[in-house]
C-alpha positions as CSV (number, residue, x, y, z in Angstrom):
1,M,14.8,44.7,79.2
2,D,16.4,42.3,76.7
3,Q,19.0,43.4,74.1
4,S,16.5,43.2,71.2
5,A,14.4,46.0,72.9
6,T,17.5,48.1,73.3
7,N,18.4,47.7,69.7
8,N,14.9,48.5,68.5
9,G,15.3,52.0,70.1
10,F,13.4,51.7,73.4
11,L,16.6,52.8,75.1
12,P,19.1,55.3,73.6
13,P,22.4,53.8,72.5
14,A,25.2,54.4,74.8
15,P,27.2,57.4,73.9
16,D,30.4,56.8,71.8
17,Y,32.9,58.8,73.8
18,R,35.6,57.8,71.3
19,D,33.9,59.2,68.2
20,P,36.3,61.6,66.4
21,A,33.3,64.0,66.0
22,N,33.4,64.6,69.8
23,Y,36.9,66.1,69.8
24,L,38.7,69.1,68.4
25,N,42.0,69.1,66.6
26,R,44.8,70.1,68.9
27,E,46.7,72.2,66.3
28,L,43.4,74.0,65.1
29,S,42.5,74.6,68.8
30,W,45.9,76.3,69.4
31,L,45.1,78.6,66.4
32,E,41.9,79.5,67.9
33,F,43.8,80.5,71.1
34,N,46.1,82.7,69.0
35,Q,43.1,84.2,67.3
36,R,41.8,85.3,70.8
37,V,45.3,86.9,71.5
38,L,44.9,88.8,68.1
39,E,41.4,89.8,69.0
40,E,42.9,91.8,72.0
41,A,44.7,94.0,69.3
42,L,41.7,94.0,66.9
43,E,39.3,95.5,69.5
44,P,39.9,99.3,69.7
45,G,38.8,99.7,73.3
46,A,40.3,96.4,74.7
47,H,43.7,98.0,75.8
48,P,45.6,101.2,75.5
49,L,47.2,101.8,72.1
50,L,50.7,100.6,72.7
51,E,49.4,97.5,74.5
52,R,47.3,96.7,71.4
53,A,50.6,96.8,69.4
54,K,52.1,94.5,72.0
55,F,49.3,92.0,71.4
56,I,50.3,92.1,67.6
57,S,53.7,91.2,68.7
58,I,52.6,88.4,71.0
59,F,50.4,86.9,68.3
60,S,53.4,87.0,65.8
61,S,55.9,85.6,68.2
62,N,53.5,82.8,69.2
63,L,53.0,81.9,65.5
64,D,56.8,81.7,64.9
65,E,57.1,79.2,67.8
66,Y,54.1,77.3,66.6
67,F,55.8,76.8,63.2
68,M,59.2,76.0,64.8
69,I,57.7,73.1,66.9
70,R,54.2,72.1,66.0
71,V,54.0,72.6,62.2
72,A,57.6,71.2,61.9
73,G,56.5,68.1,63.6
74,I,53.5,67.6,61.3
75,E,55.8,68.4,58.3
76,D,58.1,65.5,59.5
77,Q,55.1,63.1,59.7
78,F,53.9,64.2,56.3
79,D,57.4,63.6,54.7
80,A,57.7,60.3,56.4
81,G,54.4,59.2,54.7
82,I,52.6,58.8,58.0
83,H,48.8,58.8,57.6
84,D,47.9,58.2,61.3
85,K,44.8,60.1,62.3
86,T,44.6,62.5,65.3
87,I,41.9,62.1,68.0
88,D,39.5,64.1,65.9
89,G,40.3,62.0,62.8
90,M,42.6,64.2,60.7
91,T,45.8,63.0,58.9
92,P,49.0,65.1,58.8
93,A,48.2,66.3,55.2
94,E,44.7,67.4,56.3
95,Q,46.1,69.3,59.2
96,L,48.7,71.1,57.2
97,E,46.0,72.3,54.8
98,K,43.6,73.5,57.5
99,I,46.5,75.2,59.4
100,R,47.6,77.1,56.3
101,E,44.0,78.2,55.5
102,K,43.5,79.6,59.0
103,I,46.8,81.4,59.3
104,L,46.5,83.2,56.0
105,L,43.2,84.6,57.3
106,Q,44.7,85.6,60.6
107,L,47.7,87.3,58.9
108,R,45.3,89.4,56.8
109,Q,43.4,90.3,59.9
110,R,46.7,91.2,61.7
111,N,48.0,93.4,58.9
112,A,44.6,95.2,58.4
113,C,44.6,95.9,62.2
114,F,48.2,97.2,62.4
115,Y,48.4,99.3,59.2
116,E,44.9,100.5,58.9
117,D,44.0,101.0,62.5
118,I,47.0,101.0,65.0
119,V,49.6,102.9,62.9
120,P,47.1,105.8,62.0
121,A,46.1,105.9,65.7
122,L,49.8,106.1,66.7
123,A,50.3,109.0,64.2
124,E,47.3,110.8,65.8
125,N,49.2,110.3,69.1
126,A,52.5,111.7,67.8
127,I,54.2,108.3,67.1
128,E,55.1,107.9,63.4
129,F,56.8,105.3,61.2
130,L,58.5,106.9,58.3
131,R,60.1,105.5,55.1
132,F,63.5,106.7,53.9
133,T,62.0,108.0,50.6
134,E,59.5,110.1,52.5
135,L,62.2,112.3,54.0
136,G,63.8,115.4,52.6
137,P,67.5,115.5,51.4
138,E,68.8,116.9,54.8
139,H,67.2,114.2,56.8
140,Q,68.2,111.4,54.4
141,E,71.8,112.6,54.6
142,A,71.7,112.5,58.4
143,L,70.4,108.9,58.2
144,R,73.2,108.0,55.7
145,R,75.8,109.3,58.1
146,Y,74.2,107.2,60.9
147,F,74.2,104.1,58.5
148,K,77.9,104.5,57.7
149,L,78.9,104.8,61.3
150,E,76.5,102.3,63.0
151,I,75.1,99.9,60.6
152,F,77.3,99.5,57.7
153,P,80.2,97.9,59.8
154,V,77.9,95.1,61.0
155,L,76.6,94.1,57.5
156,T,78.0,91.2,55.5
157,P,76.8,91.1,51.9
158,L,76.9,87.5,50.5
159,A,77.0,86.8,46.8
160,F,75.4,83.7,45.2
161,D,77.0,82.5,41.9
162,T,79.0,79.6,40.6
163,G,81.9,80.6,43.0
164,H,79.8,81.3,46.0
165,P,77.4,78.7,47.4
166,F,73.9,79.8,48.6
167,P,74.4,81.5,51.8
168,F,73.1,79.9,55.1
169,L,70.0,81.6,56.5
170,S,69.7,81.3,60.3
171,N,66.3,80.6,62.0
172,L,64.1,83.7,62.3
173,S,66.5,85.8,60.2
174,L,65.3,88.7,58.2
175,N,67.1,89.1,54.8
176,L,67.3,91.2,51.7
177,A,67.4,89.4,48.4
178,I,69.1,91.7,46.0
179,E,69.2,91.8,42.3
180,L,72.3,93.6,40.9
181,E,74.0,94.3,37.6
182,D,77.7,94.6,37.2
183,E,78.2,98.0,35.5
184,E,81.4,96.6,33.9
185,N,80.2,93.5,32.1
186,R,76.5,94.0,32.4
187,T,76.0,90.6,34.1
188,H,73.1,89.9,36.4
189,K,74.0,89.1,40.0
190,F,72.2,88.0,43.2
191,A,73.2,88.7,46.7
192,R,71.8,88.4,50.2
193,V,72.2,90.8,53.1
194,K,71.0,89.8,56.6
195,V,69.2,92.4,58.6
196,P,71.3,92.1,61.8
197,S,69.4,91.1,64.9
198,V,72.0,92.8,67.2
199,L,70.5,96.1,66.3
200,P,67.0,97.5,67.0
201,R,64.5,96.9,64.3
202,L,62.9,100.3,65.0
203,L,65.4,103.2,64.8
204,F,64.4,106.2,66.9
205,F,65.0,109.5,65.2
206,G,65.6,111.1,68.6
207,G,68.7,109.0,69.1
208,I,70.3,110.0,65.7
209,E,72.2,113.1,65.4
210,D,70.7,115.9,63.3
211,L,67.3,114.0,63.2
212,D,65.6,115.7,66.2
213,F,62.7,117.6,64.7
214,D,62.1,119.1,68.2
215,D,58.2,119.0,67.7
216,G,57.2,116.4,70.3
217,I,56.6,113.7,67.7
218,S,58.4,110.3,68.2
219,R,59.6,109.1,64.7
220,F,60.9,105.7,63.8
221,I,62.3,104.1,60.7
222,W,62.6,100.4,60.0
223,L,66.2,99.1,60.0
224,E,65.7,97.1,56.8
225,D,64.3,100.2,55.1
226,L,67.5,102.2,55.9
227,I,69.6,99.3,54.8
228,A,67.6,98.8,51.4
229,N,68.1,102.5,50.6
230,N,71.9,102.4,51.2
231,L,72.9,99.2,49.4
232,E,75.2,101.2,47.0
233,Y,77.7,101.4,49.9
234,L,77.7,97.6,50.2
235,F,78.0,97.0,46.4
236,P,80.2,99.8,44.9
237,K,80.3,99.7,41.0
238,M,77.2,97.6,40.9
239,R,73.7,98.9,39.9
240,I,71.0,97.9,42.4
241,I,68.1,96.6,40.3
242,S,65.9,95.7,43.3
243,S,65.8,94.3,46.7
244,H,63.2,92.3,48.4
245,L,62.6,91.3,52.1
246,F,62.2,87.7,53.1
247,R,62.3,85.7,56.4
248,V,62.8,82.1,57.3
249,V,61.4,80.1,60.2
250,R,63.1,76.7,60.8
251,N,62.4,73.5,62.7
252,A,63.8,74.3,66.2
253,D,62.8,71.1,68.1
254,I,66.0,69.5,69.5
255,E,65.9,65.7,69.2
256,I,68.1,64.1,71.9
257,E,68.9,60.3,72.1
258,E,69.4,60.5,75.9
259,D,70.3,56.8,76.2
260,E,73.2,57.5,73.9
261,A,74.3,60.8,75.4
262,G,77.6,60.5,77.4
263,D,77.2,64.0,78.8
264,L,73.7,65.5,78.7
265,L,74.9,69.1,79.1
266,E,77.2,68.8,76.1
267,T,74.5,67.1,74.1
268,I,72.1,69.8,74.7
269,E,74.7,72.4,73.7
270,Q,75.3,70.6,70.5
271,G,71.5,70.5,69.9
272,I,71.2,74.3,70.4
273,R,73.8,74.8,67.7
274,S,72.0,72.4,65.4
275,R,68.7,74.3,65.9
276,R,70.1,76.9,63.4
277,Y,70.2,74.3,60.7
278,G,66.7,72.8,61.0
279,R,64.7,72.5,57.8
280,V,62.8,75.6,56.8
281,V,59.0,75.2,57.6
282,R,58.0,78.8,56.6
283,L,59.3,81.3,54.1
284,D,57.9,84.8,54.4
285,I,58.1,87.0,51.4
286,G,56.5,90.2,50.1
287,P,53.8,90.0,47.5
288,E,55.9,92.2,45.2
289,M,58.8,89.7,45.1
290,P,59.5,88.6,41.4
291,E,58.7,85.0,40.5
292,S,62.4,84.4,39.6
293,I,63.7,85.3,43.1
294,R,60.9,83.4,44.7
295,K,61.8,80.3,42.9
296,L,65.4,80.7,43.6
297,L,64.7,80.9,47.3
298,M,62.3,78.0,47.2
299,K,64.8,75.8,45.4
300,N,67.7,76.5,47.7
301,L,65.7,76.4,50.9
302,D,64.0,73.3,49.7
303,V,60.4,74.4,50.4
304,T,57.1,74.0,48.5
305,D,54.3,76.5,47.9
306,R,52.6,75.2,51.1
307,N,55.6,76.7,53.2
308,V,55.6,80.1,51.4
309,Y,53.6,82.9,52.9
310,E,53.1,86.3,51.1
311,I,52.8,88.9,53.7
312,G,52.4,92.6,52.9
313,G,54.3,95.3,54.8
314,V,56.9,94.6,57.5
315,L,57.9,91.0,58.1
316,G,58.4,89.7,61.6
317,L,56.2,91.9,63.7
318,G,57.2,90.2,66.9
319,C,59.6,93.2,67.2
320,L,56.7,95.5,68.1
321,F,57.5,94.8,71.7
322,E,60.1,97.5,71.2
323,L,57.3,100.1,71.1
324,L,56.7,99.6,74.9
325,K,60.0,101.4,75.5
326,I,58.3,104.7,74.3
327,D,57.7,106.9,77.5
328,R,54.0,107.5,77.0
329,L,52.3,106.3,80.1
330,E,48.8,107.2,78.9
331,L,49.2,104.8,76.0
332,K,50.0,101.8,78.3
333,D,48.3,99.8,81.1
334,E,48.2,101.6,84.3
335,P,51.2,100.6,86.4
336,F,50.5,98.8,89.6
337,V,52.6,97.7,92.7
338,P,51.8,94.1,93.8
339,V,51.0,93.5,97.4
340,N,53.7,91.9,99.5
341,R,51.6,90.6,102.4
342,I,54.3,88.7,104.1
343,E,56.5,91.7,104.3
344,E,53.6,93.9,105.4
345,Q,52.4,91.5,108.2
346,F,55.6,89.9,109.3
347,E,58.1,92.4,108.5
348,G,59.6,90.1,106.0
349,D,60.2,87.2,108.4
350,I,58.9,84.6,106.0
351,F,59.7,81.5,108.3
352,S,57.5,83.0,111.1
353,A,54.7,83.6,108.5
354,I,54.8,80.0,107.2
355,K,55.1,78.5,110.7
356,T,51.8,79.9,112.0
357,K,49.8,78.7,109.0
358,D,49.7,77.8,105.4
359,R,50.2,80.8,103.1
360,L,48.9,81.2,99.5
361,L,50.0,83.9,97.2
362,Y,48.4,84.8,93.9
363,H,50.8,86.3,91.5
364,P,51.2,88.9,90.0
365,Y,48.6,90.5,92.3
366,D,50.6,89.2,95.4
367,S,54.3,90.1,94.8
368,F,56.7,87.3,93.6
369,Q,59.3,89.0,95.8
370,A,58.1,86.8,98.6
371,V,59.3,83.7,96.7
372,V,62.7,85.3,96.0
373,D,62.9,86.4,99.7
374,F,62.2,82.8,100.8
375,I,65.3,81.5,99.1
376,R,67.4,84.6,100.0
377,Q,66.6,84.4,103.7
378,A,67.3,80.6,103.7
379,S,70.6,81.2,102.0
380,S,71.9,83.3,104.8
381,D,70.0,82.1,107.8
382,P,72.4,80.3,110.1
383,D,69.8,77.8,111.1
384,V,69.1,76.6,107.6
385,L,70.9,73.4,106.8
386,S,69.8,72.6,103.2
387,I,67.8,73.8,100.3
388,K,66.5,71.6,97.5
389,Q,64.8,73.1,94.4
390,T,63.7,72.4,90.9
391,L,64.4,75.0,88.2
392,Y,62.7,74.9,84.8
393,R,62.6,78.5,83.3
394,V,64.4,81.1,85.7
395,G,65.4,83.8,83.1
396,S,68.8,85.4,82.3
397,N,69.5,87.4,85.5
398,S,68.0,85.2,88.2
399,P,68.1,86.4,91.8
400,I,66.9,82.9,93.0
401,V,70.0,81.2,91.4
402,K,72.2,83.9,92.9
403,A,70.7,83.2,96.3
404,L,71.3,79.5,95.9
405,M,74.9,80.2,95.0
406,N,75.1,82.4,98.2
407,A,73.6,79.5,100.2
408,V,76.5,77.3,99.1
409,E,79.0,79.9,100.1
410,H,77.3,80.1,103.5
411,G,77.9,76.3,104.0
412,K,74.3,75.1,103.2
413,Q,73.7,71.9,101.4
414,V,72.2,72.9,98.1
415,A,70.7,70.4,95.6
416,V,69.2,71.9,92.4
417,L,67.6,70.1,89.5
418,V,68.1,72.4,86.5
419,E,66.1,71.1,83.5
420,L,68.4,71.5,80.6
421,K,65.6,70.5,78.1
422,A,63.3,73.5,78.8
423,R,62.7,74.5,75.3
424,F,64.2,77.9,74.2
425,D,65.6,78.3,77.7
426,E,68.4,75.7,77.3
427,E,71.2,78.3,77.0
428,N,70.2,80.1,80.2
429,N,69.9,76.9,82.1
430,I,73.3,75.7,81.0
431,V,74.9,78.9,82.2
432,W,73.2,78.6,85.6
433,A,73.9,74.9,85.9
434,R,77.6,75.6,85.4
435,A,77.6,78.6,87.7
436,L,76.0,76.5,90.5
437,E,78.4,73.5,90.0
438,D,81.3,76.1,90.1
439,V,80.4,77.2,93.7
440,G,79.9,73.5,94.8
441,A,76.0,73.1,94.6
442,H,74.8,69.5,93.8
443,V,73.3,70.0,90.2
444,I,71.1,67.4,88.5
445,Y,70.2,67.9,85.0
446,G,67.0,65.9,84.9
447,L,65.8,62.3,84.4
448,P,66.4,60.4,81.2
449,G,63.4,60.6,78.9
450,L,61.5,63.1,81.1
451,K,61.4,66.8,81.6
452,T,61.2,67.9,85.2
453,H,58.5,70.6,85.2
454,A,57.5,70.5,88.8
455,K,57.9,73.7,90.8
456,I,59.0,72.7,94.4
457,T,61.5,73.9,96.9
458,M,62.2,72.4,100.4
459,V,64.2,74.2,103.1
460,V,65.4,72.3,106.2
461,R,66.0,74.5,109.2
462,R,67.0,73.6,112.8
463,E,64.6,74.9,115.3
464,Q,64.8,74.1,119.1
465,Q,67.1,71.1,118.5
466,K,64.7,69.7,115.9
467,L,64.6,69.9,112.2
468,K,61.7,71.8,110.6
469,H,60.9,71.6,106.9
470,Y,59.5,74.5,104.9
471,L,58.0,73.9,101.5
472,H,57.1,76.2,98.5
473,L,54.9,74.5,95.9
474,G,54.0,76.5,92.8
475,T,52.1,76.5,89.6
476,G,54.6,78.7,87.8
477,N,58.3,79.0,87.2
478,Y,60.9,80.5,89.5
479,N,61.2,83.5,87.4
480,P,60.5,87.0,88.8
481,V,60.1,88.5,85.3
482,T,57.3,86.2,84.3
483,G,56.1,86.5,87.9
484,K,54.9,90.0,87.1
485,I,52.9,89.1,84.0
486,Y,51.7,85.5,84.5
487,T,49.0,84.6,87.0
488,D,50.2,81.7,89.2
489,Y,49.7,80.4,92.7
490,S,52.4,79.9,95.3
491,L,51.7,77.7,98.5
492,F,54.0,77.9,101.5
493,T,53.5,75.2,104.0
494,T,55.1,73.1,106.8
495,N,52.5,70.2,106.5
496,E,54.3,67.0,107.5
497,R,52.4,64.8,105.1
498,L,53.4,66.9,102.1
499,V,56.9,67.3,103.4
500,R,57.4,63.5,103.5
501,E,56.2,63.1,99.9
502,V,58.2,66.0,98.5
503,A,61.3,64.5,100.3
504,E,60.6,61.2,98.6
505,L,60.2,63.0,95.3
506,F,63.5,64.8,95.6
507,N,65.2,61.5,96.5
508,A,63.8,60.1,93.2
509,L,65.1,63.1,91.3
510,T,68.6,63.1,92.8
511,G,69.1,59.3,93.4
512,Y,67.7,55.9,92.5
513,S,64.6,55.9,94.7
514,K,61.6,54.4,93.0
515,Y,59.0,55.5,95.5
516,T,55.5,55.4,94.0
517,E,53.3,55.5,97.1
518,Y,52.2,59.1,96.9
519,R,49.0,59.6,98.7
520,K,48.7,63.3,98.9
521,L,50.8,64.5,95.8
522,L,49.8,63.8,92.3
523,V,53.2,63.0,90.5
524,S,53.6,62.6,86.9
525,P,54.4,60.2,85.3
526,I,53.4,58.1,88.2
527,N,49.8,58.7,89.3
528,T,48.5,62.0,88.0
529,R,46.1,60.8,85.3
530,K,44.9,57.8,87.5
531,K,44.1,60.0,90.4
532,M,42.6,62.7,88.4
533,I,40.2,60.4,86.7
534,S,39.4,58.7,90.0
535,M,38.4,62.0,91.5
536,I,36.2,62.8,88.5
537,E,34.6,59.3,88.9
538,R,34.2,59.9,92.7
539,E,32.3,63.1,91.9
540,V,29.9,61.1,89.7
541,E,29.3,58.7,92.7
542,E,28.7,61.6,95.1
543,H,26.3,63.2,92.6
544,R,24.3,60.0,92.3
545,K,23.9,59.9,96.1
546,N,23.1,63.5,96.9
547,G,23.2,65.6,93.7
548,G,25.1,68.8,93.6
549,G,28.2,67.4,91.7
550,R,30.5,70.1,90.7
551,I,34.0,70.2,89.1
552,I,36.0,73.4,88.2
553,M,39.2,73.0,86.4
554,K,41.5,75.7,85.4
555,M,44.6,74.9,83.1
556,N,46.5,76.0,80.0
557,S,45.5,73.1,77.9
558,L,43.2,70.1,77.8
559,V,44.3,67.4,75.4
560,D,44.4,64.0,77.1
561,D,41.7,61.8,75.6
562,K,41.3,59.7,78.7
563,S,40.6,62.6,80.9
564,I,38.3,64.1,78.4
565,R,36.3,60.9,78.3
566,A,36.1,60.9,82.0
567,L,34.8,64.4,82.0
568,Y,32.3,63.4,79.3
569,R,31.0,60.6,81.4
570,A,30.7,62.9,84.4
571,S,28.7,65.3,82.4
572,G,26.4,62.6,81.2
573,E,25.6,61.7,84.8
574,G,24.7,65.3,85.6
575,V,27.8,66.6,87.2
576,R,28.2,70.4,86.5
577,I,31.6,71.0,85.0
578,D,33.2,74.4,84.4
579,L,36.6,74.6,82.5
580,I,38.7,77.6,82.4
581,I,41.2,76.9,79.7
582,R,43.4,79.6,78.2
583,G,44.8,77.7,75.3
584,I,44.3,74.3,73.6
585,C,41.0,72.4,74.4
586,C,40.2,69.2,72.5
587,L,37.0,68.8,74.4
588,K,33.8,69.9,72.9
589,P,31.1,71.4,75.2
590,G,27.4,71.3,74.7
591,I,27.2,68.0,72.7
592,P,23.7,66.5,73.4
593,G,24.0,63.5,75.6
594,I,27.8,63.8,75.9
595,S,28.8,67.3,77.3
596,D,25.4,69.1,78.0
597,N,26.7,70.0,81.5
598,I,30.2,71.3,80.5
599,R,31.0,74.9,79.9
600,V,34.5,76.0,78.5
601,I,35.7,79.6,78.7
602,S,39.1,81.2,78.1
603,I,40.3,84.5,79.6
604,I,42.7,86.6,77.6
605,G,43.7,89.9,79.2
606,R,46.5,92.0,80.6
607,F,48.1,89.0,82.3
608,L,48.7,85.5,80.9
609,E,46.5,83.1,82.8
610,H,49.0,80.4,83.8
611,S,47.7,78.9,87.0
612,R,46.4,75.3,87.2
613,A,43.6,74.6,89.7
614,Y,41.4,71.4,90.1
615,Y,38.4,71.8,92.3
616,F,35.9,69.0,93.3
617,S,32.9,69.6,95.6
618,N,33.2,65.9,96.8
619,G,29.8,65.7,98.5
620,G,30.3,69.0,100.4
621,K,33.8,68.1,101.5
622,N,35.6,70.4,99.1
623,E,38.9,69.4,97.6
624,L,41.3,71.6,95.7
625,Y,44.5,70.8,93.9
626,L,47.0,73.2,92.4
627,G,50.1,72.4,90.4
628,S,52.3,72.5,87.4
629,A,50.6,70.0,85.1
630,D,48.0,70.5,82.4
631,L,45.8,67.5,81.3
632,M,48.0,66.8,78.3
633,P,49.8,63.5,77.4
634,R,53.2,65.2,77.6
635,N,52.5,66.4,81.3
636,L,51.0,63.2,82.4
637,D,53.4,60.7,80.7
638,H,56.6,62.6,79.7
639,R,57.3,65.0,82.5
640,V,57.9,65.1,86.2
641,E,55.0,67.1,87.5
642,T,53.4,67.9,90.9
643,I,49.9,68.6,91.6
644,F,49.5,69.3,95.3
645,P,46.4,69.3,97.6
646,V,45.4,72.5,99.4
647,L,44.6,71.4,103.0
648,D,43.7,74.7,104.6
649,G,39.9,75.2,104.4
650,E,40.1,78.9,104.3
651,I,42.5,78.9,101.3
652,I,40.3,76.4,99.5
653,E,37.4,78.8,99.8
654,T,39.6,81.7,98.6
655,V,40.7,79.9,95.5
656,K,37.2,78.5,94.7
657,S,35.8,82.2,95.0
658,D,38.7,83.2,92.6
659,L,37.5,80.6,90.1
660,E,33.9,81.5,90.5
661,L,34.8,85.1,89.8
662,M,36.6,84.1,86.6
663,L,33.4,82.2,85.5
664,L,31.5,85.5,86.0
665,D,34.0,87.4,83.8
666,N,32.1,89.2,81.1
667,T,34.8,91.5,79.9
668,K,37.9,89.4,79.0
669,S,36.2,86.0,78.7
670,W,35.5,83.8,75.6
671,E,33.1,80.9,75.6
672,M,33.7,77.9,73.4
673,L,30.8,76.7,71.1
674,P,30.1,73.2,70.4
675,D,31.9,73.4,67.0
676,G,35.1,74.6,68.7
677,T,34.9,78.2,67.8
678,Y,34.7,80.9,70.5
679,R,32.4,83.8,71.1
680,K,33.3,86.9,73.2
681,I,31.0,87.0,76.2
682,V,28.9,90.2,76.0
683,C,28.8,92.3,79.1
684,E,25.2,92.4,80.4
685,G,24.7,94.5,83.5
686,A,27.7,95.3,85.8
687,E,31.1,94.9,84.2
688,I,33.1,92.1,85.7
689,N,36.8,92.0,84.6
690,S,38.4,89.4,86.9
691,Q,41.9,90.5,86.4
692,S,41.0,94.1,87.3
693,I,39.2,92.9,90.4
694,F,42.2,90.8,91.5
695,L,44.3,93.9,91.0
696,N,42.1,95.6,93.6
697,Q,42.5,93.4,96.8
698,S,39.6,95.0,98.5
699,A,37.3,94.2,95.5
700,R,38.6,90.7,95.5
701,K,37.8,90.4,99.2
702,K,34.3,91.7,98.6
703,F,33.7,89.0,95.9
704,T,35.1,86.3,98.2
705,N,32.8,87.3,101.0
706,K,29.9,87.4,98.6
707,F,30.5,83.8,97.4
708,K,30.8,82.6,101.1
709,A,27.5,84.3,102.0
710,E,25.7,82.8,98.9
711,E,26.8,79.3,99.9
712,L,25.6,79.8,103.5
């Protein structure tokens, strides 16, 4: 058919996959994710009461970090006069306006949930928040004694007048702005008192002398409330006119010119210190704050009305995590003990377990202790010669780093890449890097211009006069704390093809190797995007030949426009695509002619969904990849990442059935609509809570067998 016939409408025009209308804004998509986190608190029956308060805390902490990094970056673009549009066609100014509009709504929802629902429900369960003014004279006096002994010595009142410059306000600091009058000369004064972060925000009456009511009720008072009602001790001979809470959030993104850094470790340390001085991107105040103080703060903090958020009640609700310390098991998630299958089946001999066949663990349902034991056994095994490992976020009390130090002391060759640029974990990583160096480990800080986010360990062991290599490849960090609350896969293998490529990758990380011929591994920034898109395109070709094209992808975020376009093309060809994406998703499902065959769900539950899995039916020759990378430009272009193939057919079937089970979840699952909003999937028939089923290993096995039987 000639071109004129096509233009006259006999054939539909080719889809415009680059049209901004086919994409969602990254920043607004993240806010949709945080909304889903908030919904876990909003729904009364979703979680036990203290866990609902925990989700208020997570929502609030997430929002702080979002301002510190994402909003701060857009503010910088706006101030620089940049008008470049995002993939969905929005300018920085438009994004800032939409962000503020959405967050104001979310904060109202959060506060209504906490003060009108959770706080009364806690009171019904003998957990109360009291204000100083609600107490009788005897209890007020007991709190005053406590204030003088435990709080007063930590406080530093700072004046602001012609002789005192405006005090510095550190990031995330909670402060009292105080109006005073000098009783001698009747002059007006202004001062600031920081609420010290070294003390608990919630003061438990049971821990304060003469405040035990002995009636079984757990009572708390907010630290700032106690300070505000005892300011006369900080300002003698002054009349306290009023005090008002406010809180600042600063730009916390560290900018490093690595090419000019003589010593990366020292440069990162300087960056951490400078983080305290980033520009203010959000000023939280109470609605009762007088206009005069509001303007004084705005002027001295150099913020506009766009940066000011009036929030009723307590500021900084991220502190509600402290409530989980209350010993009320009936108000928390039921505790569980993860299964340690290697310990049970092989009496802890992890090398024997891996040698017999590849082993896959699914944390936190399978104990992360097996990963720790892998490093510990290697550190003291006389047959182990060397250990190589990447570390991104390991935590503040890492048994894995201690095991690596022990390995050095036992004469092993230990090489560790410690990523100093892991945001908000820089200080921990600096401490561990120095500790490892002090015992003689080879420590690498990372590659210039890239963050090393890969999760890989290689152990070399002498067995029967030959060298045997053992690998651990993961989707999550080497952190036992998050290993209890994040879902992640761990693969142990001795596969020689993977061993060779991991060895080449370590040589590239520690030396000057420029190896690029990875055939099994997907390695960013070398070949991950190219191979991922080629597998999507291969699925299209297989579908054209035989039908039955199927892709399942599970990740934290989908942002990369090239990958999205490849998925759109596959959908247009009839390939069935299911995406399980916890957080940001810039792809729109259900667009006629573009994404009719794509479904997007998000699971928000007890555990944070963190694993990345990429499944392709491949014409009946199932392929599965797991790894550290999301499909985002930062993961594909600016990080060292590994996505590795699963080569054991039984493991492929197990993970595929895991993914299929998640797609059936009708309890903790949200489905994205074509406009980018989400609707909670309504339970029809039998309740399927994927995380609960994974907690029950026998139930998980039943579902796995069910999927296998259906395919047969």
